[in-house]
All heavy atoms as TSV, in Angstrom:
chain	resi	resn	atom	element	x	y	z
A	1	MET	N	N	43.063	74.347	-112.664
A	1	MET	CA	C	43.662	73.484	-113.653
A	1	MET	C	C	42.811	73.579	-114.918
A	1	MET	O	O	41.619	73.288	-114.904
A	1	MET	CB	C	43.696	72.058	-113.109
A	1	MET	CG	C	44.216	71.046	-114.069
A	1	MET	SD	S	44.523	69.428	-113.348
A	1	MET	CE	C	42.893	68.859	-113.011
A	2	HIS	N	N	43.410	74.000	-115.993
A	2	HIS	CA	C	42.702	74.098	-117.272
A	2	HIS	C	C	43.150	72.969	-118.213
A	2	HIS	O	O	44.243	72.441	-118.065
A	2	HIS	CB	C	42.965	75.463	-117.918
A	2	HIS	CG	C	44.399	75.691	-118.259
A	2	HIS	ND1	N	45.348	75.993	-117.312
A	2	HIS	CD2	C	45.055	75.620	-119.438
A	2	HIS	CE1	C	46.531	76.108	-117.908
A	2	HIS	NE2	N	46.375	75.889	-119.185
A	3	THR	N	N	42.308	72.630	-119.142
A	3	THR	CA	C	42.656	71.544	-120.057
A	3	THR	C	C	43.662	72.030	-121.085
A	3	THR	O	O	43.556	73.157	-121.584
A	3	THR	CB	C	41.412	70.993	-120.772
A	3	THR	OG1	O	40.802	72.039	-121.512
A	3	THR	CG2	C	40.418	70.412	-119.787
A	4	ASN	N	N	44.646	71.215	-121.373
A	4	ASN	CA	C	45.623	71.565	-122.393
A	4	ASN	C	C	45.962	70.369	-123.295
A	4	ASN	O	O	46.944	70.399	-124.016
A	4	ASN	CB	C	46.900	72.150	-121.755
A	4	ASN	CG	C	47.590	71.197	-120.811
A	4	ASN	OD1	O	47.192	70.046	-120.665
A	4	ASN	ND2	N	48.623	71.680	-120.154
A	5	VAL	N	N	45.140	69.327	-123.235
A	5	VAL	CA	C	45.342	68.144	-124.068
A	5	VAL	C	C	44.143	68.040	-125.011
A	5	VAL	O	O	43.009	67.908	-124.569
A	5	VAL	CB	C	45.470	66.865	-123.218
A	5	VAL	CG1	C	45.570	65.624	-124.091
A	5	VAL	CG2	C	46.678	66.958	-122.301
A	6	GLY	N	N	44.416	68.110	-126.316
A	6	GLY	CA	C	43.360	68.057	-127.320
A	6	GLY	C	C	42.907	66.629	-127.612
A	6	GLY	O	O	43.420	65.657	-127.070
A	7	SER	N	N	41.916	66.520	-128.496
A	7	SER	CA	C	41.286	65.229	-128.793
A	7	SER	C	C	42.259	64.228	-129.433
A	7	SER	O	O	42.315	63.069	-129.016
A	7	SER	CB	C	40.093	65.442	-129.718
A	7	SER	OG	O	39.131	66.229	-129.082
A	8	ILE	N	N	42.983	64.649	-130.448
A	8	ILE	CA	C	43.923	63.731	-131.105
A	8	ILE	C	C	45.035	63.342	-130.127
A	8	ILE	O	O	45.442	62.187	-130.083
A	8	ILE	CB	C	44.495	64.372	-132.389
A	8	ILE	CG1	C	43.372	64.578	-133.395
A	8	ILE	CG2	C	45.618	63.520	-132.968
A	8	ILE	CD1	C	43.783	65.329	-134.637
A	9	ASP	N	N	45.503	64.297	-129.365
A	9	ASP	CA	C	46.529	64.027	-128.359
A	9	ASP	C	C	46.024	63.008	-127.338
A	9	ASP	O	O	46.752	62.109	-126.917
A	9	ASP	CB	C	46.909	65.327	-127.664
A	9	ASP	CG	C	48.184	65.236	-126.845
A	9	ASP	OD1	O	48.834	64.175	-126.867
A	9	ASP	OD2	O	48.524	66.237	-126.192
A	10	ARG	N	N	44.760	63.106	-126.944
A	10	ARG	CA	C	44.170	62.137	-125.991
A	10	ARG	C	C	44.179	60.731	-126.569
A	10	ARG	O	O	44.528	59.772	-125.882
A	10	ARG	CB	C	42.726	62.514	-125.678
A	10	ARG	CG	C	42.563	63.607	-124.694
A	10	ARG	CD	C	41.115	63.892	-124.440
A	10	ARG	NE	N	40.608	62.900	-123.497
A	10	ARG	CZ	C	39.351	62.743	-123.209
A	10	ARG	NH1	N	38.439	63.478	-123.817
A	10	ARG	NH2	N	38.968	61.849	-122.324
A	11	ILE	N	N	43.767	60.608	-127.830
A	11	ILE	CA	C	43.718	59.290	-128.469
A	11	ILE	C	C	45.114	58.683	-128.537
A	11	ILE	O	O	45.314	57.512	-128.216
A	11	ILE	CB	C	43.082	59.394	-129.864
A	11	ILE	CG1	C	41.604	59.779	-129.731
A	11	ILE	CG2	C	43.238	58.090	-130.636
A	11	ILE	CD1	C	40.960	60.190	-131.031
A	12	VAL	N	N	46.086	59.487	-128.938
A	12	VAL	CA	C	47.473	58.993	-129.029
A	12	VAL	C	C	47.987	58.578	-127.661
A	12	VAL	O	O	48.620	57.523	-127.515
A	12	VAL	CB	C	48.391	60.077	-129.661
A	12	VAL	CG1	C	49.854	59.697	-129.556
A	12	VAL	CG2	C	47.993	60.314	-131.112
A	13	ARG	N	N	47.690	59.370	-126.632
A	13	ARG	CA	C	48.137	59.030	-125.273
A	13	ARG	C	C	47.499	57.729	-124.777
A	13	ARG	O	O	48.167	56.916	-124.153
A	13	ARG	CB	C	47.782	60.167	-124.307
A	13	ARG	CG	C	48.674	61.375	-124.441
A	13	ARG	CD	C	48.133	62.527	-123.596
A	13	ARG	NE	N	48.928	63.714	-123.786
A	13	ARG	CZ	C	49.911	64.084	-122.968
A	13	ARG	NH1	N	50.186	63.381	-121.904
A	13	ARG	NH2	N	50.605	65.173	-123.214
A	14	ILE	N	N	46.221	57.538	-125.071
A	14	ILE	CA	C	45.558	56.312	-124.632
A	14	ILE	C	C	46.135	55.098	-125.341
A	14	ILE	O	O	46.421	54.071	-124.715
A	14	ILE	CB	C	44.031	56.418	-124.836
A	14	ILE	CG1	C	43.449	57.414	-123.832
A	14	ILE	CG2	C	43.358	55.065	-124.687
A	14	ILE	CD1	C	41.991	57.771	-124.071
A	15	VAL	N	N	46.336	55.189	-126.653
A	15	VAL	CA	C	46.885	54.064	-127.417
A	15	VAL	C	C	48.300	53.741	-126.952
A	15	VAL	O	O	48.629	52.576	-126.693
A	15	VAL	CB	C	46.838	54.355	-128.929
A	15	VAL	CG1	C	47.613	53.325	-129.718
A	15	VAL	CG2	C	45.397	54.433	-129.412
A	16	LEU	N	N	49.150	54.757	-126.837
A	16	LEU	CA	C	50.524	54.510	-126.376
A	16	LEU	C	C	50.557	54.012	-124.937
A	16	LEU	O	O	51.350	53.139	-124.583
A	16	LEU	CB	C	51.370	55.789	-126.502
A	16	LEU	CG	C	51.779	56.183	-127.900
A	16	LEU	CD1	C	52.529	57.516	-127.869
A	16	LEU	CD2	C	52.641	55.111	-128.544
A	17	GLY	N	N	49.690	54.585	-124.093
A	17	GLY	CA	C	49.633	54.149	-122.700
A	17	GLY	C	C	49.240	52.683	-122.584
A	17	GLY	O	O	49.853	51.920	-121.836
A	18	LEU	N	N	48.205	52.278	-123.316
A	18	LEU	CA	C	47.794	50.874	-123.293
A	18	LEU	C	C	48.882	49.963	-123.824
A	18	LEU	O	O	49.131	48.880	-123.278
A	18	LEU	CB	C	46.505	50.690	-124.096
A	18	LEU	CG	C	45.236	51.224	-123.447
A	18	LEU	CD1	C	44.057	51.121	-124.398
A	18	LEU	CD2	C	44.949	50.500	-122.150
A	19	ALA	N	N	49.567	50.409	-124.884
A	19	ALA	CA	C	50.658	49.600	-125.440
A	19	ALA	C	C	51.786	49.439	-124.414
A	19	ALA	O	O	52.325	48.344	-124.238
A	19	ALA	CB	C	51.199	50.233	-126.712
A	20	LEU	N	N	52.128	50.529	-123.726
A	20	LEU	CA	C	53.202	50.454	-122.727
A	20	LEU	C	C	52.813	49.627	-121.514
A	20	LEU	O	O	53.682	49.117	-120.809
A	20	LEU	CB	C	53.620	51.862	-122.287
A	20	LEU	CG	C	54.474	52.628	-123.293
A	20	LEU	CD1	C	54.664	54.063	-122.826
A	20	LEU	CD2	C	55.812	51.947	-123.500
A	21	ILE	N	N	51.533	49.490	-121.267
A	21	ILE	CA	C	51.094	48.658	-120.159
A	21	ILE	C	C	51.014	47.186	-120.575
A	21	ILE	O	O	51.382	46.294	-119.824
A	21	ILE	CB	C	49.742	49.147	-119.613
A	21	ILE	CG1	C	49.938	50.480	-118.897
A	21	ILE	CG2	C	49.112	48.131	-118.668
A	21	ILE	CD1	C	48.655	51.169	-118.501
A	22	LEU	N	N	50.543	46.933	-121.787
A	22	LEU	CA	C	50.319	45.557	-122.220
A	22	LEU	C	C	51.563	44.851	-122.755
A	22	LEU	O	O	51.756	43.661	-122.502
A	22	LEU	CB	C	49.216	45.513	-123.266
A	22	LEU	CG	C	47.831	45.937	-122.768
A	22	LEU	CD1	C	46.840	45.954	-123.905
A	22	LEU	CD2	C	47.365	45.031	-121.661
A	23	VAL	N	N	52.410	45.542	-123.492
A	23	VAL	CA	C	53.584	44.898	-124.113
A	23	VAL	C	C	54.536	44.289	-123.090
A	23	VAL	O	O	55.015	43.174	-123.309
A	23	VAL	CB	C	54.304	45.872	-125.071
A	23	VAL	CG1	C	55.637	45.325	-125.535
A	23	VAL	CG2	C	53.417	46.180	-126.263
A	24	PRO	N	N	54.834	44.939	-121.966
A	24	PRO	CA	C	55.722	44.294	-120.998
A	24	PRO	C	C	55.154	43.012	-120.397
A	24	PRO	O	O	55.894	42.190	-119.863
A	24	PRO	CB	C	55.910	45.351	-119.911
A	24	PRO	CG	C	55.594	46.631	-120.560
A	24	PRO	CD	C	54.575	46.335	-121.596
A	25	LEU	N	N	53.845	42.834	-120.478
A	25	LEU	CA	C	53.235	41.645	-119.910
A	25	LEU	C	C	53.316	40.433	-120.838
A	25	LEU	O	O	53.032	39.315	-120.429
A	25	LEU	CB	C	51.770	41.934	-119.553
A	25	LEU	CG	C	51.572	43.063	-118.543
A	25	LEU	CD1	C	50.101	43.331	-118.330
A	25	LEU	CD2	C	52.257	42.745	-117.226
A	26	ILE	N	N	53.718	40.656	-122.098
A	26	ILE	CA	C	53.890	39.564	-123.053
A	26	ILE	C	C	55.209	38.843	-122.709
A	26	ILE	O	O	56.247	39.495	-122.613
A	26	ILE	CB	C	53.936	40.080	-124.505
A	26	ILE	CG1	C	52.610	40.762	-124.855
A	26	ILE	CG2	C	54.241	38.949	-125.481
A	26	ILE	CD1	C	52.630	41.475	-126.184
A	27	PRO	N	N	55.169	37.532	-122.538
A	27	PRO	CA	C	56.387	36.816	-122.173
A	27	PRO	C	C	57.406	36.771	-123.318
A	27	PRO	O	O	57.054	36.897	-124.476
A	27	PRO	CB	C	55.906	35.415	-121.818
A	27	PRO	CG	C	54.547	35.295	-122.376
A	27	PRO	CD	C	54.004	36.672	-122.584
A	28	ASN	N	N	58.652	36.605	-122.956
A	28	ASN	CA	C	59.789	36.396	-123.870
A	28	ASN	C	C	60.157	37.603	-124.712
A	28	ASN	O	O	60.713	37.462	-125.786
A	28	ASN	CB	C	59.525	35.185	-124.802
A	28	ASN	CG	C	59.365	33.916	-124.009
A	28	ASN	OD1	O	59.964	33.761	-122.952
A	28	ASN	ND2	N	58.553	33.014	-124.506
A	29	ILE	N	N	59.894	38.813	-124.237
A	29	ILE	CA	C	60.394	40.013	-124.902
A	29	ILE	C	C	61.655	40.425	-124.136
A	29	ILE	O	O	61.568	40.817	-122.958
A	29	ILE	CB	C	59.353	41.140	-124.922
A	29	ILE	CG1	C	58.145	40.709	-125.751
A	29	ILE	CG2	C	59.964	42.412	-125.505
A	29	ILE	CD1	C	57.049	41.742	-125.828
A	30	PRO	N	N	62.810	40.348	-124.767
A	30	PRO	CA	C	64.079	40.575	-124.048
A	30	PRO	C	C	64.184	41.954	-123.400
A	30	PRO	O	O	64.790	42.087	-122.339
A	30	PRO	CB	C	65.147	40.414	-125.121
A	30	PRO	CG	C	64.497	39.682	-126.226
A	30	PRO	CD	C	63.030	39.972	-126.154
A	31	LEU	N	N	63.619	42.972	-124.012
A	31	LEU	CA	C	63.736	44.321	-123.467
A	31	LEU	C	C	63.138	44.426	-122.066
A	31	LEU	O	O	63.659	45.117	-121.201
A	31	LEU	CB	C	63.050	45.327	-124.404
A	31	LEU	CG	C	62.992	46.770	-123.914
A	31	LEU	CD1	C	64.395	47.354	-123.819
A	31	LEU	CD2	C	62.139	47.607	-124.832
A	32	PHE	N	N	62.048	43.722	-121.824
A	32	PHE	CA	C	61.334	43.864	-120.569
A	32	PHE	C	C	61.695	42.803	-119.543
A	32	PHE	O	O	61.005	42.651	-118.536
A	32	PHE	CB	C	59.834	43.898	-120.820
A	32	PHE	CG	C	59.429	45.074	-121.669
A	32	PHE	CD1	C	58.987	44.900	-122.965
A	32	PHE	CD2	C	59.514	46.359	-121.159
A	32	PHE	CE1	C	58.636	45.994	-123.743
A	32	PHE	CE2	C	59.155	47.447	-121.935
A	32	PHE	CZ	C	58.731	47.265	-123.226
A	33	THR	N	N	62.773	42.067	-119.755
A	33	THR	CA	C	63.263	41.162	-118.714
A	33	THR	C	C	63.968	41.964	-117.617
A	33	THR	O	O	64.099	41.487	-116.499
A	33	THR	CB	C	64.210	40.103	-119.283
A	33	THR	OG1	O	65.284	40.745	-119.966
A	33	THR	CG2	C	63.471	39.183	-120.245
A	34	ASN	N	N	64.415	43.162	-117.963
A	34	ASN	CA	C	65.019	44.070	-116.992
A	34	ASN	C	C	63.906	44.697	-116.164
A	34	ASN	O	O	62.930	45.236	-116.702
A	34	ASN	CB	C	65.807	45.149	-117.741
A	34	ASN	CG	C	66.476	46.125	-116.819
A	34	ASN	OD1	O	66.292	46.099	-115.601
A	34	ASN	ND2	N	67.257	47.015	-117.390
A	35	ALA	N	N	64.018	44.649	-114.859
A	35	ALA	CA	C	62.968	45.162	-113.974
A	35	ALA	C	C	62.747	46.668	-114.151
A	35	ALA	O	O	61.613	47.138	-114.108
A	35	ALA	CB	C	63.306	44.867	-112.521
A	36	ALA	N	N	63.809	47.419	-114.385
A	36	ALA	CA	C	63.673	48.873	-114.548
A	36	ALA	C	C	62.871	49.200	-115.806
A	36	ALA	O	O	62.011	50.077	-115.790
A	36	ALA	CB	C	65.042	49.524	-114.597
A	37	ALA	N	N	63.142	48.504	-116.895
A	37	ALA	CA	C	62.395	48.730	-118.136
A	37	ALA	C	C	60.946	48.304	-117.982
A	37	ALA	O	O	60.038	48.981	-118.463
A	37	ALA	CB	C	63.055	47.979	-119.295
A	38	PHE	N	N	60.732	47.206	-117.300
A	38	PHE	CA	C	59.368	46.695	-117.074
A	38	PHE	C	C	58.541	47.707	-116.292
A	38	PHE	O	O	57.465	48.127	-116.728
A	38	PHE	CB	C	59.441	45.352	-116.330
A	38	PHE	CG	C	58.107	44.773	-115.989
A	38	PHE	CD1	C	57.404	44.041	-116.925
A	38	PHE	CD2	C	57.543	44.970	-114.735
A	38	PHE	CE1	C	56.155	43.499	-116.605
A	38	PHE	CE2	C	56.309	44.422	-114.408
A	38	PHE	CZ	C	55.615	43.689	-115.355
A	39	TRP	N	N	59.027	48.115	-115.137
A	39	TRP	CA	C	58.289	49.040	-114.289
A	39	TRP	C	C	58.234	50.438	-114.898
A	39	TRP	O	O	57.244	51.153	-114.749
A	39	TRP	CB	C	58.853	49.074	-112.884
A	39	TRP	CG	C	58.529	47.825	-112.148
A	39	TRP	CD1	C	59.376	46.802	-111.836
A	39	TRP	CD2	C	57.245	47.433	-111.667
A	39	TRP	NE1	N	58.696	45.805	-111.198
A	39	TRP	CE2	C	57.384	46.157	-111.074
A	39	TRP	CE3	C	55.988	48.023	-111.690
A	39	TRP	CZ2	C	56.314	45.483	-110.504
A	39	TRP	CZ3	C	54.928	47.347	-111.109
A	39	TRP	CH2	C	55.100	46.092	-110.527
A	40	GLY	N	N	59.300	50.842	-115.564
A	40	GLY	CA	C	59.302	52.146	-116.241
A	40	GLY	C	C	58.220	52.236	-117.300
A	40	GLY	O	O	57.506	53.243	-117.388
A	41	ALA	N	N	58.080	51.186	-118.104
A	41	ALA	CA	C	57.050	51.173	-119.145
A	41	ALA	C	C	55.659	51.203	-118.519
A	41	ALA	O	O	54.770	51.939	-119.000
A	41	ALA	CB	C	57.204	49.931	-120.018
A	42	LEU	N	N	55.447	50.457	-117.447
A	42	LEU	CA	C	54.134	50.462	-116.784
A	42	LEU	C	C	53.803	51.831	-116.204
A	42	LEU	O	O	52.675	52.330	-116.351
A	42	LEU	CB	C	54.090	49.400	-115.685
A	42	LEU	CG	C	54.075	47.950	-116.140
A	42	LEU	CD1	C	54.083	47.027	-114.932
A	42	LEU	CD2	C	52.891	47.662	-117.022
A	43	ILE	N	N	54.768	52.469	-115.573
A	43	ILE	CA	C	54.523	53.775	-114.956
A	43	ILE	C	C	54.261	54.834	-116.012
A	43	ILE	O	O	53.322	55.637	-115.893
A	43	ILE	CB	C	55.696	54.154	-114.035
A	43	ILE	CG1	C	55.710	53.239	-112.812
A	43	ILE	CG2	C	55.635	55.622	-113.622
A	43	ILE	CD1	C	56.946	53.337	-111.958
A	44	VAL	N	N	55.063	54.861	-117.070
A	44	VAL	CA	C	54.865	55.847	-118.135
A	44	VAL	C	C	53.509	55.606	-118.813
A	44	VAL	O	O	52.785	56.555	-119.126
A	44	VAL	CB	C	56.018	55.807	-119.153
A	44	VAL	CG1	C	55.706	56.648	-120.373
A	44	VAL	CG2	C	57.307	56.282	-118.502
A	45	GLY	N	N	53.152	54.351	-119.020
A	45	GLY	CA	C	51.854	54.028	-119.607
A	45	GLY	C	C	50.702	54.537	-118.750
A	45	GLY	O	O	49.734	55.115	-119.254
A	46	LEU	N	N	50.795	54.340	-117.442
A	46	LEU	CA	C	49.758	54.833	-116.530
A	46	LEU	C	C	49.669	56.352	-116.533
A	46	LEU	O	O	48.577	56.922	-116.527
A	46	LEU	CB	C	50.008	54.335	-115.114
A	46	LEU	CG	C	49.671	52.874	-114.857
A	46	LEU	CD1	C	50.135	52.457	-113.465
A	46	LEU	CD2	C	48.170	52.660	-115.004
A	47	ILE	N	N	50.817	57.012	-116.569
A	47	ILE	CA	C	50.833	58.472	-116.602
A	47	ILE	C	C	50.164	58.986	-117.882
A	47	ILE	O	O	49.374	59.932	-117.842
A	47	ILE	CB	C	52.275	59.015	-116.475
A	47	ILE	CG1	C	52.793	58.771	-115.057
A	47	ILE	CG2	C	52.343	60.497	-116.834
A	47	ILE	CD1	C	54.272	59.048	-114.873
A	48	LEU	N	N	50.474	58.348	-119.021
A	48	LEU	CA	C	49.852	58.759	-120.279
A	48	LEU	C	C	48.333	58.598	-120.236
A	48	LEU	O	O	47.592	59.475	-120.692
A	48	LEU	CB	C	50.430	57.963	-121.440
A	48	LEU	CG	C	51.842	58.330	-121.873
A	48	LEU	CD1	C	52.362	57.346	-122.907
A	48	LEU	CD2	C	51.886	59.751	-122.417
A	49	ILE	N	N	47.859	57.504	-119.683
A	49	ILE	CA	C	46.413	57.278	-119.616
A	49	ILE	C	C	45.749	58.265	-118.661
A	49	ILE	O	O	44.697	58.830	-118.969
A	49	ILE	CB	C	46.120	55.816	-119.231
A	49	ILE	CG1	C	46.496	54.914	-120.405
A	49	ILE	CG2	C	44.656	55.637	-118.851
A	49	ILE	CD1	C	46.364	53.453	-120.135
A	50	VAL	N	N	46.358	58.523	-117.522
A	50	VAL	CA	C	45.775	59.468	-116.557
A	50	VAL	C	C	45.723	60.878	-117.147
A	50	VAL	O	O	44.699	61.567	-117.032
A	50	VAL	CB	C	46.552	59.449	-115.223
A	50	VAL	CG1	C	46.153	60.611	-114.328
A	50	VAL	CG2	C	46.339	58.134	-114.515
A	51	THR	N	N	46.788	61.313	-117.803
A	51	THR	CA	C	46.773	62.665	-118.393
A	51	THR	C	C	45.754	62.745	-119.531
A	51	THR	O	O	45.189	63.814	-119.766
A	51	THR	CB	C	48.166	63.077	-118.903
A	51	THR	OG1	O	48.652	62.122	-119.844
A	51	THR	CG2	C	49.135	63.246	-117.758
A	52	ALA	N	N	45.505	61.650	-120.229
A	52	ALA	CA	C	44.476	61.657	-121.275
A	52	ALA	C	C	43.085	61.746	-120.653
A	52	ALA	O	O	42.214	62.454	-121.182
A	52	ALA	CB	C	44.590	60.406	-122.135
A	53	ILE	N	N	42.861	61.060	-119.560
A	53	ILE	CA	C	41.548	61.073	-118.914
A	53	ILE	C	C	41.227	62.455	-118.335
A	53	ILE	O	O	40.126	62.969	-118.519
A	53	ILE	CB	C	41.454	59.986	-117.829
A	53	ILE	CG1	C	41.460	58.601	-118.486
A	53	ILE	CG2	C	40.226	60.176	-116.957
A	53	ILE	CD1	C	41.607	57.460	-117.503
A	54	VAL	N	N	42.174	63.062	-117.652
A	54	VAL	CA	C	41.934	64.363	-117.012
A	54	VAL	C	C	42.147	65.532	-117.968
A	54	VAL	O	O	41.844	66.669	-117.626
A	54	VAL	CB	C	42.773	64.557	-115.720
A	54	VAL	CG1	C	42.410	63.532	-114.694
A	54	VAL	CG2	C	44.250	64.547	-116.018
A	55	ARG	N	N	42.673	65.262	-119.165
A	55	ARG	CA	C	42.924	66.260	-120.211
A	55	ARG	C	C	43.863	67.365	-119.747
A	55	ARG	O	O	43.751	68.515	-120.170
A	55	ARG	CB	C	41.616	66.849	-120.708
A	55	ARG	CG	C	40.702	65.817	-121.314
A	55	ARG	CD	C	39.557	66.450	-121.981
A	55	ARG	NE	N	40.050	66.954	-123.265
A	55	ARG	CZ	C	39.334	67.025	-124.354
A	55	ARG	NH1	N	38.087	66.665	-124.335
A	55	ARG	NH2	N	39.852	67.488	-125.460
A	56	PHE	N	N	44.796	67.023	-118.888
A	56	PHE	CA	C	45.753	68.001	-118.391
A	56	PHE	C	C	47.122	67.358	-118.309
A	56	PHE	O	O	47.278	66.277	-117.752
A	56	PHE	CB	C	45.351	68.490	-116.992
A	56	PHE	CG	C	46.349	69.429	-116.379
A	56	PHE	CD1	C	46.462	70.722	-116.826
A	56	PHE	CD2	C	47.192	68.993	-115.372
A	56	PHE	CE1	C	47.391	71.585	-116.267
A	56	PHE	CE2	C	48.119	69.844	-114.810
A	56	PHE	CZ	C	48.216	71.150	-115.263
A	57	CYS	N	N	48.134	68.035	-118.882
A	57	CYS	CA	C	49.504	67.549	-118.831
A	57	CYS	C	C	50.368	68.612	-118.150
A	57	CYS	O	O	50.500	69.731	-118.663
A	57	CYS	CB	C	50.031	67.270	-120.238
A	57	CYS	SG	S	51.738	66.707	-120.252
A	58	PRO	N	N	50.951	68.297	-117.001
A	58	PRO	CA	C	51.789	69.265	-116.298
A	58	PRO	C	C	52.994	69.724	-117.115
A	58	PRO	O	O	53.394	70.878	-117.027
A	58	PRO	CB	C	52.239	68.523	-115.040
A	58	PRO	CG	C	51.276	67.415	-114.868
A	58	PRO	CD	C	50.789	67.064	-116.233
A	59	LEU	N	N	53.570	68.841	-117.929
A	59	LEU	CA	C	54.711	69.242	-118.749
A	59	LEU	C	C	54.319	70.265	-119.803
A	59	LEU	O	O	55.097	71.172	-120.116
A	59	LEU	CB	C	55.353	68.025	-119.413
A	59	LEU	CG	C	56.141	67.105	-118.497
A	59	LEU	CD1	C	56.670	65.904	-119.270
A	59	LEU	CD2	C	57.290	67.858	-117.858
A	60	TYR	N	N	53.123	70.139	-120.352
A	60	TYR	CA	C	52.648	71.138	-121.313
A	60	TYR	C	C	52.550	72.502	-120.640
A	60	TYR	O	O	52.895	73.522	-121.231
A	60	TYR	CB	C	51.279	70.745	-121.872
A	60	TYR	CG	C	51.301	69.736	-122.987
A	60	TYR	CD1	C	52.469	69.108	-123.399
A	60	TYR	CD2	C	50.136	69.396	-123.653
A	60	TYR	CE1	C	52.481	68.185	-124.413
A	60	TYR	CE2	C	50.128	68.470	-124.687
A	60	TYR	CZ	C	51.307	67.874	-125.054
A	60	TYR	OH	O	51.300	66.963	-126.078
A	61	THR	N	N	52.073	72.529	-119.406
A	61	THR	CA	C	51.980	73.795	-118.675
A	61	THR	C	C	53.369	74.376	-118.434
A	61	THR	O	O	53.581	75.576	-118.592
A	61	THR	CB	C	51.254	73.588	-117.334
A	61	THR	OG1	O	49.967	73.042	-117.604
A	61	THR	CG2	C	51.102	74.883	-116.579
A	62	LEU	N	N	54.302	73.517	-118.057
A	62	LEU	CA	C	55.669	73.956	-117.784
A	62	LEU	C	C	56.302	74.620	-119.005
A	62	LEU	O	O	56.991	75.633	-118.908
A	62	LEU	CB	C	56.521	72.766	-117.321
A	62	LEU	CG	C	57.951	73.032	-116.931
A	62	LEU	CD1	C	57.999	73.902	-115.679
A	62	LEU	CD2	C	58.689	71.738	-116.710
A	63	PHE	N	N	56.033	74.045	-120.208
A	63	PHE	CA	C	56.618	74.569	-121.441
A	63	PHE	C	C	55.679	75.514	-122.199
A	63	PHE	O	O	56.013	75.992	-123.270
A	63	PHE	CB	C	57.037	73.412	-122.359
A	63	PHE	CG	C	58.165	72.611	-121.807
A	63	PHE	CD1	C	57.978	71.299	-121.434
A	63	PHE	CD2	C	59.433	73.161	-121.645
A	63	PHE	CE1	C	59.015	70.534	-120.923
A	63	PHE	CE2	C	60.484	72.420	-121.127
A	63	PHE	CZ	C	60.271	71.098	-120.767
A	64	GLY	N	N	54.511	75.783	-121.657
A	64	GLY	CA	C	53.576	76.710	-122.278
A	64	GLY	C	C	52.928	76.164	-123.550
A	64	GLY	O	O	52.613	76.920	-124.450
A	65	LEU	N	N	52.721	74.851	-123.605
A	65	LEU	CA	C	52.134	74.209	-124.781
A	65	LEU	C	C	50.680	73.843	-124.532
A	65	LEU	O	O	50.241	73.708	-123.395
A	65	LEU	CB	C	52.911	72.951	-125.134
A	65	LEU	CG	C	54.390	73.099	-125.445
A	65	LEU	CD1	C	55.050	71.742	-125.583
A	65	LEU	CD2	C	54.566	73.895	-126.716
A	66	SER	N	N	49.953	73.657	-125.629
A	66	SER	CA	C	48.587	73.176	-125.552
A	66	SER	C	C	48.216	72.590	-126.907
A	66	SER	O	O	48.549	73.168	-127.944
A	66	SER	CB	C	47.619	74.298	-125.205
A	66	SER	OG	O	46.295	73.818	-125.204
A	67	THR	N	N	47.544	71.428	-126.903
A	67	THR	CA	C	47.070	70.840	-128.152
A	67	THR	C	C	45.564	70.960	-128.262
A	67	THR	O	O	44.972	70.452	-129.197
A	67	THR	CB	C	47.483	69.353	-128.226
A	67	THR	OG1	O	46.946	68.652	-127.118
A	67	THR	CG2	C	48.988	69.189	-128.274
A	68	ARG	N	N	44.949	71.645	-127.337
A	68	ARG	CA	C	43.501	71.841	-127.338
A	68	ARG	C	C	43.156	72.987	-128.269
A	68	ARG	O	O	43.836	74.009	-128.319
A	68	ARG	CB	C	43.019	72.196	-125.920
A	68	ARG	CG	C	41.546	72.342	-125.791
A	68	ARG	CD	C	41.179	72.654	-124.350
A	68	ARG	NE	N	41.765	73.909	-123.895
A	68	ARG	CZ	C	41.129	75.078	-123.885
A	68	ARG	NH1	N	39.889	75.152	-124.301
A	68	ARG	NH2	N	41.737	76.136	-123.449
A	69	LYS	N	N	42.071	72.798	-129.037
A	69	LYS	CA	C	41.598	73.865	-129.906
A	69	LYS	C	C	40.998	74.968	-129.065
A	69	LYS	O	O	40.305	74.710	-128.083
A	69	LYS	CB	C	40.541	73.342	-130.875
A	69	LYS	CG	C	41.096	72.439	-131.940
A	69	LYS	CD	C	39.997	72.054	-132.912
A	69	LYS	CE	C	40.542	71.146	-133.967
A	69	LYS	NZ	N	39.492	70.713	-134.904
A	70	VAL	N	N	41.260	76.187	-129.445
A	70	VAL	CA	C	40.730	77.323	-128.729
A	70	VAL	C	C	39.352	77.661	-129.272
A	70	VAL	O	O	39.181	77.896	-130.454
A	70	VAL	CB	C	41.667	78.564	-128.875
A	70	VAL	CG1	C	41.082	79.756	-128.153
A	70	VAL	CG2	C	43.048	78.232	-128.357
A	71	SER	N	N	38.341	77.624	-128.390
A	71	SER	CA	C	36.989	77.966	-128.830
A	71	SER	C	C	36.782	79.480	-128.725
A	71	SER	O	O	37.276	80.128	-127.809
A	71	SER	CB	C	35.951	77.218	-127.991
A	71	SER	OG	O	36.108	77.576	-126.648
A	72	ARG	N	N	36.054	80.010	-129.668
A	72	ARG	CA	C	35.857	81.473	-129.672
A	72	ARG	C	C	34.468	81.821	-129.237
A	72	ARG	O	O	33.511	81.255	-129.479
A	72	ARG	CB	C	36.108	81.996	-131.077
A	72	ARG	CG	C	37.540	81.802	-131.459
A	72	ARG	CD	C	37.771	82.296	-132.881
A	72	ARG	NE	N	39.107	81.901	-133.300
A	72	ARG	CZ	C	40.038	82.741	-133.640
A	72	ARG	NH1	N	39.801	84.009	-133.627
A	72	ARG	NH2	N	41.195	82.311	-134.016
């Protein structure tokens, strides 16, 4: 497994992941009264944080993408 998530991509993933985990926990937001939206946001948030920590995204590999700078 090689790294394919760059530094800026990691920061964005962590910020979005934390937002997707924390926002559904705020009471009285109509979007997250639906159980599917609530759990979906939590799961996607966790996936974003895990891929940022391990610096590897399986979807990037599937599509042949990488945001990591190539060192020479």
